[in-house]
Steps between C-alpha positions, in 0.01 A plus 500: 500500500298817472771694679765364259294605196455846646874529568587388143253752355657780704849403384383490139349845529819640652708353219292666226643828363315805630329694224637858502339810357714661229623848593522732200841661448527879531723686257644851503218626278239372745676671789531824305132491404399439862721789612341733245150398613590566861652840427205598284248393763674714759547803277879472499734580211636213296850542645390524863667169578837624377683342213244220464299707250793685341561459130845440351663815366778588258750678728707628208188659350407655835853641532481651152163655581629654823805640322277674248292677764545865594534375857497144628429598860272274702243774559462564128485132401363301793314243288806424286730453801243289683459277195872422502503452877202263495675293236802465731732674253604813691852374570552427131366839393709690754813322379420622149484858625826448688668370184366793300626752757841333509522510121405870499677649804479858372137491392273668761193327355647151538602577858160651585320197361707274725419713806130482413522122460652465847234722654219318318624172647496656848139611451399145412716323759574702814765249608719636218498848654822496706712374211341648189421830672871562554587381150245729338637794700849439361365478147307826546826663613656381175213652298550834674876481438423472131226765508462708815171641370341160433153571640379144539816381676497786752126470560525123548793546739314764702184291529698188592691683774175633646393139572829377645494426877567810711809351668679507163470879495392526136212744551738800474639359177146458370423864577824616337413313181143630499628855552735455205209376290282802589776732380565289192133490402476880499723493190320210332183486290207409723413130497223325701735265688689798645206570731605194701821676603305771683258248647764260636731780617219681680384177666852428621537851641161478670590166658819651637308786665581766240136574427538854368776407259291205388215736413742720306613203292144383436400854400800525266394176342141615461619816326665282234228235500170688558206276578713209622263315733767365736669837550164672548414242765828559685431873505143446622345645186 
């Protein structure tokens, strides 16, 4: 009898619903807050986890802002380009520049802005290099067709060629464009960015074993840009 009672008690217990502890739901805001706390605790920037912390942006407004700049190159506007990239809108923005260049085929500025957009994308996503690098080169050729003395287009082309893989044989083209720029700058008002021509050209010559010519170029640059720290360093002064 005792055994039967025990068995019935066990069956009754098994049939009772098990009390479960409620698990609070976690929303996007909770996750975002936790992410921000983690990043802050580890001294990381708010966007260190990629697009998770990126804010929505108005691509049309960004495009208008870029168009109004003296230059929209990546190196002059890194924060602006990175903001668009982090928001996942680079493809959309680049298409806007492409449409603008297509609508203004004879405008060097529109073409140069497209080339800069391509190169900015490459800086932010190296996987785009093989495709957009070639496309930007073609656009730069178009700029120079429209204006053979377009300083920014020739400088950008020269610098880009200096970083192309050696097997493509673009180093000679880079030097030819830098040499053209040196001659061109002698007939132009002096501007701070022109010092980079002498610096890059001299570096390229030095890397190719033409040390003495490199020093000549650096010295020529220093004569036009006295006190330039980078040129002084190259000349050991």
